[in-house]
Chimera marker file (.cmm) of the C-alpha trace (Angstrom):
<marker_set name="trace">
<marker id="1" x="-28.071" y="-28.648" z="29.520" r="1" g="1" b="0" radius="0.5"/>
<marker id="2" x="-26.797" y="-25.591" z="29.204" r="1" g="1" b="0" radius="0.5"/>
<marker id="3" x="-27.302" y="-22.103" z="29.627" r="1" g="1" b="0" radius="0.5"/>
<marker id="4" x="-25.248" y="-19.979" z="27.418" r="1" g="1" b="0" radius="0.5"/>
<marker id="5" x="-24.917" y="-15.978" z="28.124" r="1" g="1" b="0" radius="0.5"/>
<marker id="6" x="-23.369" y="-14.569" z="25.112" r="1" g="1" b="0" radius="0.5"/>
<marker id="7" x="-22.747" y="-10.603" z="24.876" r="1" g="1" b="0" radius="0.5"/>
<marker id="8" x="-21.255" y="-9.091" z="21.965" r="1" g="1" b="0" radius="0.5"/>
<marker id="9" x="-18.195" y="-6.430" z="22.270" r="1" g="1" b="0" radius="0.5"/>
<marker id="10" x="-18.981" y="-4.088" z="20.145" r="1" g="1" b="0" radius="0.5"/>
<marker id="11" x="-15.191" y="-2.384" z="19.986" r="1" g="1" b="0" radius="0.5"/>
<marker id="12" x="-14.260" y="-5.791" z="18.589" r="1" g="1" b="0" radius="0.5"/>
<marker id="13" x="-16.751" y="-5.957" z="15.523" r="1" g="1" b="0" radius="0.5"/>
<marker id="14" x="-15.090" y="-4.156" z="12.509" r="1" g="1" b="0" radius="0.5"/>
<marker id="15" x="-16.146" y="-1.549" z="10.784" r="1" g="1" b="0" radius="0.5"/>
<marker id="16" x="-18.710" y="-2.259" z="8.192" r="1" g="1" b="0" radius="0.5"/>
<marker id="17" x="-18.613" y="-5.583" z="8.580" r="1" g="1" b="0" radius="0.5"/>
<marker id="18" x="-21.673" y="-5.440" z="11.991" r="1" g="1" b="0" radius="0.5"/>
<marker id="19" x="-24.393" y="-6.964" z="9.525" r="1" g="1" b="0" radius="0.5"/>
<marker id="20" x="-22.777" y="-9.336" z="7.513" r="1" g="1" b="0" radius="0.5"/>
<marker id="21" x="-21.735" y="-10.665" z="10.782" r="1" g="1" b="0" radius="0.5"/>
<marker id="22" x="-24.976" y="-10.845" z="12.518" r="1" g="1" b="0" radius="0.5"/>
<marker id="23" x="-26.630" y="-12.556" z="9.433" r="1" g="1" b="0" radius="0.5"/>
<marker id="24" x="-23.588" y="-15.116" z="10.100" r="1" g="1" b="0" radius="0.5"/>
<marker id="25" x="-24.429" y="-15.392" z="13.404" r="1" g="1" b="0" radius="0.5"/>
<marker id="26" x="-28.169" y="-16.003" z="12.399" r="1" g="1" b="0" radius="0.5"/>
<marker id="27" x="-27.603" y="-19.089" z="10.392" r="1" g="1" b="0" radius="0.5"/>
<marker id="28" x="-25.574" y="-19.961" z="13.244" r="1" g="1" b="0" radius="0.5"/>
<marker id="29" x="-27.992" y="-20.461" z="15.819" r="1" g="1" b="0" radius="0.5"/>
<marker id="30" x="-30.650" y="-21.191" z="13.358" r="1" g="1" b="0" radius="0.5"/>
<marker id="31" x="-29.000" y="-24.430" z="12.430" r="1" g="1" b="0" radius="0.5"/>
<marker id="32" x="-28.153" y="-25.916" z="16.053" r="1" g="1" b="0" radius="0.5"/>
<marker id="33" x="-31.297" y="-25.098" z="16.886" r="1" g="1" b="0" radius="0.5"/>
<marker id="34" x="-33.039" y="-26.860" z="13.848" r="1" g="1" b="0" radius="0.5"/>
<marker id="35" x="-30.371" y="-30.053" z="14.607" r="1" g="1" b="0" radius="0.5"/>
<marker id="36" x="-31.908" y="-29.636" z="18.503" r="1" g="1" b="0" radius="0.5"/>
<marker id="37" x="-28.612" y="-28.305" z="19.842" r="1" g="1" b="0" radius="0.5"/>
<marker id="38" x="-30.614" y="-25.424" z="21.026" r="1" g="1" b="0" radius="0.5"/>
<marker id="39" x="-33.463" y="-25.660" z="22.774" r="1" g="1" b="0" radius="0.5"/>
<marker id="40" x="-34.149" y="-21.454" z="23.606" r="1" g="1" b="0" radius="0.5"/>
<marker id="41" x="-32.223" y="-18.815" z="21.714" r="1" g="1" b="0" radius="0.5"/>
<marker id="42" x="-32.859" y="-15.174" z="22.034" r="1" g="1" b="0" radius="0.5"/>
<marker id="43" x="-32.152" y="-11.483" z="22.757" r="1" g="1" b="0" radius="0.5"/>
<marker id="44" x="-32.303" y="-9.778" z="25.590" r="1" g="1" b="0" radius="0.5"/>
<marker id="45" x="-34.858" y="-6.768" z="25.948" r="1" g="1" b="0" radius="0.5"/>
<marker id="46" x="-33.071" y="-5.172" z="28.829" r="1" g="1" b="0" radius="0.5"/>
<marker id="47" x="-29.614" y="-5.357" z="27.482" r="1" g="1" b="0" radius="0.5"/>
<marker id="48" x="-28.293" y="-4.332" z="23.732" r="1" g="1" b="0" radius="0.5"/>
<marker id="49" x="-26.029" y="-6.644" z="21.933" r="1" g="1" b="0" radius="0.5"/>
<marker id="50" x="-26.584" y="-9.610" z="24.428" r="1" g="1" b="0" radius="0.5"/>
<marker id="51" x="-28.517" y="-12.744" z="24.405" r="1" g="1" b="0" radius="0.5"/>
<marker id="52" x="-29.647" y="-16.465" z="25.585" r="1" g="1" b="0" radius="0.5"/>
<marker id="53" x="-29.186" y="-19.845" z="24.151" r="1" g="1" b="0" radius="0.5"/>
<marker id="54" x="-30.302" y="-22.949" z="26.320" r="1" g="1" b="0" radius="0.5"/>
<marker id="55" x="-28.618" y="-25.799" z="25.099" r="1" g="1" b="0" radius="0.5"/>
<marker id="56" x="-29.815" y="-29.383" z="25.361" r="1" g="1" b="0" radius="0.5"/>
<marker id="57" x="-26.125" y="-31.239" z="24.516" r="1" g="1" b="0" radius="0.5"/>
<marker id="58" x="-24.900" y="-34.174" z="27.122" r="1" g="1" b="0" radius="0.5"/>
<marker id="59" x="-21.298" y="-32.354" z="27.452" r="1" g="1" b="0" radius="0.5"/>
<marker id="60" x="-19.767" y="-28.884" z="27.892" r="1" g="1" b="0" radius="0.5"/>
<marker id="61" x="-17.043" y="-29.870" z="25.483" r="1" g="1" b="0" radius="0.5"/>
<marker id="62" x="-20.200" y="-30.213" z="22.908" r="1" g="1" b="0" radius="0.5"/>
<marker id="63" x="-21.764" y="-27.018" z="23.959" r="1" g="1" b="0" radius="0.5"/>
<marker id="64" x="-17.643" y="-25.597" z="23.466" r="1" g="1" b="0" radius="0.5"/>
<marker id="65" x="-17.356" y="-27.091" z="19.556" r="1" g="1" b="0" radius="0.5"/>
<marker id="66" x="-21.313" y="-25.741" z="19.187" r="1" g="1" b="0" radius="0.5"/>
<marker id="67" x="-19.523" y="-22.190" z="19.964" r="1" g="1" b="0" radius="0.5"/>
<marker id="68" x="-16.315" y="-22.821" z="18.045" r="1" g="1" b="0" radius="0.5"/>
<marker id="69" x="-18.435" y="-22.705" z="15.161" r="1" g="1" b="0" radius="0.5"/>
<marker id="70" x="-20.100" y="-19.274" z="15.885" r="1" g="1" b="0" radius="0.5"/>
<marker id="71" x="-18.569" y="-15.907" z="13.721" r="1" g="1" b="0" radius="0.5"/>
<marker id="72" x="-18.281" y="-14.111" z="17.364" r="1" g="1" b="0" radius="0.5"/>
<marker id="73" x="-16.120" y="-16.985" z="18.415" r="1" g="1" b="0" radius="0.5"/>
<marker id="74" x="-12.964" y="-16.820" z="17.044" r="1" g="1" b="0" radius="0.5"/>
<marker id="75" x="-11.912" y="-13.401" z="17.262" r="1" g="1" b="0" radius="0.5"/>
<marker id="76" x="-13.139" y="-12.750" z="20.621" r="1" g="1" b="0" radius="0.5"/>
<marker id="77" x="-16.075" y="-10.565" z="19.055" r="1" g="1" b="0" radius="0.5"/>
<marker id="78" x="-17.897" y="-12.071" z="22.360" r="1" g="1" b="0" radius="0.5"/>
<marker id="79" x="-18.088" y="-13.479" z="25.555" r="1" g="1" b="0" radius="0.5"/>
<marker id="80" x="-19.701" y="-16.492" z="26.431" r="1" g="1" b="0" radius="0.5"/>
<marker id="81" x="-20.356" y="-17.638" z="29.825" r="1" g="1" b="0" radius="0.5"/>
<marker id="82" x="-21.516" y="-21.722" z="29.850" r="1" g="1" b="0" radius="0.5"/>
<marker id="83" x="-23.366" y="-22.807" z="33.055" r="1" g="1" b="0" radius="0.5"/>
<marker id="84" x="-24.607" y="-25.907" z="33.643" r="1" g="1" b="0" radius="0.5"/>
<marker id="85" x="-28.083" y="-27.068" z="34.823" r="1" g="1" b="0" radius="0.5"/>
<marker id="86" x="-30.817" y="-29.763" z="35.432" r="1" g="1" b="0" radius="0.5"/>
<marker id="87" x="-34.389" y="-28.532" z="34.715" r="1" g="1" b="0" radius="0.5"/>
<marker id="88" x="-36.592" y="-31.156" z="37.185" r="1" g="1" b="0" radius="0.5"/>
<marker id="89" x="-39.901" y="-28.925" z="36.264" r="1" g="1" b="0" radius="0.5"/>
<marker id="90" x="-40.664" y="-27.261" z="32.522" r="1" g="1" b="0" radius="0.5"/>
<marker id="91" x="-43.759" y="-25.657" z="32.409" r="1" g="1" b="0" radius="0.5"/>
<marker id="92" x="-45.901" y="-26.837" z="29.647" r="1" g="1" b="0" radius="0.5"/>
<marker id="93" x="-46.939" y="-23.560" z="28.764" r="1" g="1" b="0" radius="0.5"/>
<marker id="94" x="-43.273" y="-22.845" z="28.027" r="1" g="1" b="0" radius="0.5"/>
<marker id="95" x="-44.296" y="-22.963" z="23.717" r="1" g="1" b="0" radius="0.5"/>
<marker id="96" x="-47.074" y="-20.654" z="24.368" r="1" g="1" b="0" radius="0.5"/>
<marker id="97" x="-43.639" y="-18.071" z="25.307" r="1" g="1" b="0" radius="0.5"/>
<marker id="98" x="-42.109" y="-18.001" z="21.952" r="1" g="1" b="0" radius="0.5"/>
<marker id="99" x="-41.702" y="-14.428" z="20.602" r="1" g="1" b="0" radius="0.5"/>
<marker id="100" x="-42.557" y="-13.121" z="24.030" r="1" g="1" b="0" radius="0.5"/>
<link id1="1" id2="2" r="1" g="1" b="0" radius="0.2"/>
<link id1="2" id2="3" r="1" g="1" b="0" radius="0.2"/>
<link id1="3" id2="4" r="1" g="1" b="0" radius="0.2"/>
<link id1="4" id2="5" r="1" g="1" b="0" radius="0.2"/>
<link id1="5" id2="6" r="1" g="1" b="0" radius="0.2"/>
<link id1="6" id2="7" r="1" g="1" b="0" radius="0.2"/>
<link id1="7" id2="8" r="1" g="1" b="0" radius="0.2"/>
<link id1="8" id2="9" r="1" g="1" b="0" radius="0.2"/>
<link id1="9" id2="10" r="1" g="1" b="0" radius="0.2"/>
<link id1="10" id2="11" r="1" g="1" b="0" radius="0.2"/>
<link id1="11" id2="12" r="1" g="1" b="0" radius="0.2"/>
<link id1="12" id2="13" r="1" g="1" b="0" radius="0.2"/>
<link id1="13" id2="14" r="1" g="1" b="0" radius="0.2"/>
<link id1="14" id2="15" r="1" g="1" b="0" radius="0.2"/>
<link id1="15" id2="16" r="1" g="1" b="0" radius="0.2"/>
<link id1="16" id2="17" r="1" g="1" b="0" radius="0.2"/>
<link id1="17" id2="18" r="1" g="1" b="0" radius="0.2"/>
<link id1="18" id2="19" r="1" g="1" b="0" radius="0.2"/>
<link id1="19" id2="20" r="1" g="1" b="0" radius="0.2"/>
<link id1="20" id2="21" r="1" g="1" b="0" radius="0.2"/>
<link id1="21" id2="22" r="1" g="1" b="0" radius="0.2"/>
<link id1="22" id2="23" r="1" g="1" b="0" radius="0.2"/>
<link id1="23" id2="24" r="1" g="1" b="0" radius="0.2"/>
<link id1="24" id2="25" r="1" g="1" b="0" radius="0.2"/>
<link id1="25" id2="26" r="1" g="1" b="0" radius="0.2"/>
<link id1="26" id2="27" r="1" g="1" b="0" radius="0.2"/>
<link id1="27" id2="28" r="1" g="1" b="0" radius="0.2"/>
<link id1="28" id2="29" r="1" g="1" b="0" radius="0.2"/>
<link id1="29" id2="30" r="1" g="1" b="0" radius="0.2"/>
<link id1="30" id2="31" r="1" g="1" b="0" radius="0.2"/>
<link id1="31" id2="32" r="1" g="1" b="0" radius="0.2"/>
<link id1="32" id2="33" r="1" g="1" b="0" radius="0.2"/>
<link id1="33" id2="34" r="1" g="1" b="0" radius="0.2"/>
<link id1="34" id2="35" r="1" g="1" b="0" radius="0.2"/>
<link id1="35" id2="36" r="1" g="1" b="0" radius="0.2"/>
<link id1="36" id2="37" r="1" g="1" b="0" radius="0.2"/>
<link id1="37" id2="38" r="1" g="1" b="0" radius="0.2"/>
<link id1="38" id2="39" r="1" g="1" b="0" radius="0.2"/>
<link id1="39" id2="40" r="1" g="1" b="0" radius="0.2"/>
<link id1="40" id2="41" r="1" g="1" b="0" radius="0.2"/>
<link id1="41" id2="42" r="1" g="1" b="0" radius="0.2"/>
<link id1="42" id2="43" r="1" g="1" b="0" radius="0.2"/>
<link id1="43" id2="44" r="1" g="1" b="0" radius="0.2"/>
<link id1="44" id2="45" r="1" g="1" b="0" radius="0.2"/>
<link id1="45" id2="46" r="1" g="1" b="0" radius="0.2"/>
<link id1="46" id2="47" r="1" g="1" b="0" radius="0.2"/>
<link id1="47" id2="48" r="1" g="1" b="0" radius="0.2"/>
<link id1="48" id2="49" r="1" g="1" b="0" radius="0.2"/>
<link id1="49" id2="50" r="1" g="1" b="0" radius="0.2"/>
<link id1="50" id2="51" r="1" g="1" b="0" radius="0.2"/>
<link id1="51" id2="52" r="1" g="1" b="0" radius="0.2"/>
<link id1="52" id2="53" r="1" g="1" b="0" radius="0.2"/>
<link id1="53" id2="54" r="1" g="1" b="0" radius="0.2"/>
<link id1="54" id2="55" r="1" g="1" b="0" radius="0.2"/>
<link id1="55" id2="56" r="1" g="1" b="0" radius="0.2"/>
<link id1="56" id2="57" r="1" g="1" b="0" radius="0.2"/>
<link id1="57" id2="58" r="1" g="1" b="0" radius="0.2"/>
<link id1="58" id2="59" r="1" g="1" b="0" radius="0.2"/>
<link id1="59" id2="60" r="1" g="1" b="0" radius="0.2"/>
<link id1="60" id2="61" r="1" g="1" b="0" radius="0.2"/>
<link id1="61" id2="62" r="1" g="1" b="0" radius="0.2"/>
<link id1="62" id2="63" r="1" g="1" b="0" radius="0.2"/>
<link id1="63" id2="64" r="1" g="1" b="0" radius="0.2"/>
<link id1="64" id2="65" r="1" g="1" b="0" radius="0.2"/>
<link id1="65" id2="66" r="1" g="1" b="0" radius="0.2"/>
<link id1="66" id2="67" r="1" g="1" b="0" radius="0.2"/>
<link id1="67" id2="68" r="1" g="1" b="0" radius="0.2"/>
<link id1="68" id2="69" r="1" g="1" b="0" radius="0.2"/>
<link id1="69" id2="70" r="1" g="1" b="0" radius="0.2"/>
<link id1="70" id2="71" r="1" g="1" b="0" radius="0.2"/>
<link id1="71" id2="72" r="1" g="1" b="0" radius="0.2"/>
<link id1="72" id2="73" r="1" g="1" b="0" radius="0.2"/>
<link id1="73" id2="74" r="1" g="1" b="0" radius="0.2"/>
<link id1="74" id2="75" r="1" g="1" b="0" radius="0.2"/>
<link id1="75" id2="76" r="1" g="1" b="0" radius="0.2"/>
<link id1="76" id2="77" r="1" g="1" b="0" radius="0.2"/>
<link id1="77" id2="78" r="1" g="1" b="0" radius="0.2"/>
<link id1="78" id2="79" r="1" g="1" b="0" radius="0.2"/>
<link id1="79" id2="80" r="1" g="1" b="0" radius="0.2"/>
<link id1="80" id2="81" r="1" g="1" b="0" radius="0.2"/>
<link id1="81" id2="82" r="1" g="1" b="0" radius="0.2"/>
<link id1="82" id2="83" r="1" g="1" b="0" radius="0.2"/>
<link id1="83" id2="84" r="1" g="1" b="0" radius="0.2"/>
<link id1="84" id2="85" r="1" g="1" b="0" radius="0.2"/>
<link id1="85" id2="86" r="1" g="1" b="0" radius="0.2"/>
<link id1="86" id2="87" r="1" g="1" b="0" radius="0.2"/>
<link id1="87" id2="88" r="1" g="1" b="0" radius="0.2"/>
<link id1="88" id2="89" r="1" g="1" b="0" radius="0.2"/>
<link id1="89" id2="90" r="1" g="1" b="0" radius="0.2"/>
<link id1="90" id2="91" r="1" g="1" b="0" radius="0.2"/>
<link id1="91" id2="92" r="1" g="1" b="0" radius="0.2"/>
<link id1="92" id2="93" r="1" g="1" b="0" radius="0.2"/>
<link id1="93" id2="94" r="1" g="1" b="0" radius="0.2"/>
<link id1="94" id2="95" r="1" g="1" b="0" radius="0.2"/>
<link id1="95" id2="96" r="1" g="1" b="0" radius="0.2"/>
<link id1="96" id2="97" r="1" g="1" b="0" radius="0.2"/>
<link id1="97" id2="98" r="1" g="1" b="0" radius="0.2"/>
<link id1="98" id2="99" r="1" g="1" b="0" radius="0.2"/>
<link id1="99" id2="100" r="1" g="1" b="0" radius="0.2"/>
</marker_set>
């Protein structure tokens, strides 16, 4: 699995395009969540314009291909930190955390 930290670079967002790009970004991560590529997606509550995704893909290459589809990727509007990890323990109460 992979944890992806994404941080937008506000100075790279074209004037007047922020809302449109954000809608495209939402469509992108929703698609990959629904396909099962992302197991968890959400914004940070203590850092603006940043969030996290946990990917259940088999390889870093698969993660990179998914990230390349994000509207923020092409023009370097966002920075992505991809880290590989394994989760030997997963709480059965994890679904109860949705939306918190």
